[in-house]
C-alpha positions in Angstrom: 56.3 159.6 88.3 59.5 161.0 89.7 59.6 163.7 92.4 62.2 166.4 91.7 63.7 168.8 94.2 64.3 172.4 93.2 65.7 175.7 94.5 64.1 178.9 93.3 66.6 181.1 91.5 64.7 184.2 92.7 63.9 183.6 96.4 66.0 180.5 97.2 62.9 178.5 98.4 63.4 174.8 98.3 60.5 172.7 97.0 59.6 169.4 95.5 57.4 168.7 92.4 56.0 165.6 90.8 57.0 165.8 87.2 54.8 164.0 84.7 56.8 165.0 81.6 60.0 167.1 80.9 58.0 169.9 79.3 55.9 170.5 82.4 56.2 174.1 83.7 57.3 174.4 87.3 56.8 177.5 89.6 58.0 178.4 93.0 55.3 178.0 95.6 56.6 181.0 97.5 57.1 183.7 94.8 55.7 182.0 91.6 59.0 182.4 89.7 59.4 180.0 86.9 63.2 180.0 87.2 64.4 177.2 89.4 67.5 174.9 89.6 67.0 171.2 89.9 68.9 169.6 92.9 70.7 166.3 93.0 68.7 164.0 95.2 70.1 160.8 96.8 66.7 159.2 96.2 66.7 160.0 92.5 70.0 158.1 91.8 69.9 154.8 90.0 71.5 151.7 91.4 71.2 147.9 91.4 70.6 147.6 95.1 73.9 145.8 95.8 76.0 147.0 98.7 79.7 147.9 98.1 80.4 145.3 100.9 79.1 142.0 99.7 79.4 140.1 103.0 76.9 140.7 105.8 78.1 142.8 108.7 78.5 141.3 112.1 75.6 143.3 113.5 73.1 140.4 113.5 70.8 138.9 111.0 69.1 141.2 108.5 67.4 144.5 109.1 68.8 147.9 108.8 72.5 148.0 109.8 72.4 144.3 110.1 73.7 143.7 106.6 70.6 143.6 104.5 69.8 147.3 103.8 73.0 148.4 102.0 73.3 151.5 104.2 77.0 151.0 104.7 
């Protein structure tokens, strides 16, 4: 089940919602408005897990920023 991020069109409150299906109604937790804009989330993007840089960095073996986490 994906978690989507929204911004309320009425009061500009930012909130997250687990969405079971596309027809599910969402409402702002602050003002109860049903008008919200979905936000682009880095965590919601698809990818194959490969880094743009295919060779390990010189920061040591593995671990974050050591070449294995694809954060660069």
